[in-house]
N, C-alpha and C positions, 0 to 999 in steps of 0.2 A: 643438176645445175639448173637454176632458175633463169628465165629469160632476161630478167632485169639486171642480172650480174654480167651479162655479155659485154655491154659497153665498157665497164671497168676492166674486164679481162683484156679486151681489144685495145684499150688505151695505152697499154705498155708496148705495143708494136712500134718498131722504129719508123716506119713510113708514116705513121699517124702524126708524129712530131713535125714532119715536113709539111703535111697538109694543114696542121694547126697554124704554122707560120704563114702559109699562103693566105689562109682565111683572115688572119689578123693584120695583113699588110694593108697599106693605104688603098690599094686598088680593091682588095677584098673580094673580087669576083673569081670564083673557081668553078670550072666545069670538069666533071669526071665522067668518063665514058667506060663502058664495058662491065659495069656492075650489074649483077642479075639478082632477081628475087628481092630479099630484104637486106641485101648487102649495103645498098645506098643508105637505108635508114640506120643500119648499125654503124656505118661510118659517120653519119651525121650526129648520131647520139654520142658517140665516143669523142668526136672532134669538137664538140660545141660547149666547151667549158665557159660558163658565165659570160658568154658573148651572144649578142642578138644576131640571128640569122634569118634570112628570108629564102625559102626554097620554092622555086617556080617550076611547076611541072607542066607537061603539055596539055592535059585535059583534066576534067573534074574527077573522073574515075581513077586515074593514075595518082592524082593528088590525094584523094581519099584513102587509097591503099597506103601511100607513103605516110600520111598523117596517123593512121591506125597502127602502122608498124612502129613509128616513133613513140606513140603513147604506150605501147606494150613494152618498149625498151626503156623508156625514161619516165613514165608516169604522166599524168595529165597537167601537173602544176604549171609548167612553162611551155607547153605545146599548144598552139592555137591554129585554127583553120580559118582562112580567109576565102569564103565561097562567093559566088555570084549572088546578088540579092534575089535573083529570080528563080522560080521553080524549075523551069525548063531552059528558056533562052530569053534574053531581053526583047527579042522580036515579038514575043507573045504578050509581054507587059504584065505578067502575073507575079507580083512580088511574093516572097515567102518570108513570113515573119521570123521563123526560126533561123533562116539564113541571115536575116538582118541582124539578129542578136549575135550570131557567131562573127559576122563581119565587123560589128561594132567593137566586140571584145578584141579582135585581132588588130584593128586599126588603133585602138587605144594602146595596145602593147607596142606597136610600131612607133607611136609618138612618144612613149614614155622613155626618156633617156636613161633611166636607172634600170630598165628591164633587160633581162637576159633571155628573152623569149625566143622560141623557135616557131616561126610562122610559115605555114605551108599554104600555097595557093596554086592557081593555074592561070593560064593566059587570059581566058575569058573574064575571070574575076578582076584581073588587073585593068581591063579596058573600061570598067565603070568609073564614073567620076566620083571623087571623094571630096566632101566639103572641107574647107580650110578650117584651121583652129578658130579663126575669128567668127566664121559662120556658125560653128558648133557652139561657141561661147554665147552667141546671140540667141541660139535656139535651146539653151539649157537653163534650168532653174535648180538651184541648190536649196533644199529645204532641210532644216535641222530640227531635231527634237526640241520642242518648246517654242518654236516659231509660231507667231500668230499671223495667219494669212486670211484674207477675204476669199471665201470659196468662189465668189463670182469672178475675182481677178484670176484665180488659178484656172477656172473653166475657160475664160476668154483666152488665156495664154495657150491652153491645150488645143482649143479650136483653131487658133492661128497656125498651129503646127499640124493641123489635119487629123488630130486624134478623134476617134469616134466615141460618142457617148452611148453607153449600153447599160442594161440593168445589172449585169454581172460580167466582170472582166475575165477573159480567158485567153487572150492573145495580145501581143504587143501592138501598141497604137490605139488602145482603148482606155476609157476611164469611166468611172461610175460616181455619181454624186447623189448622196442621200443625206439631206440636211447639211450638217457641217462635216460629214465623213466623206472623204474622197479616196477612192481606190484608183491607182494609176498603174498601168502596165506599160512601162517605157521600153524602148529598144535597147537600153543599156543594162537591163537586168533579166535574169532568167525567170524571176517571179515578180508578181505585182507588189506594190507597196501601198500602205494605207496611211 
């Protein structure tokens, strides 16, 4: 038996129907206790049919284990991790660009009304401020294939957002300008764009 078939097998259990009704009620908050090991992730994977869920765990380590269990059971397509932006703690003020990308992806899924994502997070990550949609719109630029833009305008826009100009982009928050070629590594993509 493959691990990915466990949620479908467990979905036929009588108690699972009751739990699904609880999670889809207007209140929608369900707290289950007494589950050990990967049982919570198995229950979450089996009970979350095409509905968006936010799982809040006590700390980063517990959230990471739960996230990895969910990915093993359900695949990566609709499972997202909402970490803290910082490497260790906000007290030290050292942002981690990889965490920023994961955070951006998860927040995007939470705002998307058509999404049936499962978002896993922890209490420290929830304490960070999140920009409003209006703020994000004001700090976003959509560029389509075939658009003609002035490189100086794009560079000014990126500098307003505190992007760093470098010779070669290798992490989010950087851009490179060589003549009319601009490479940008935004916080909303895992790879830079040209």
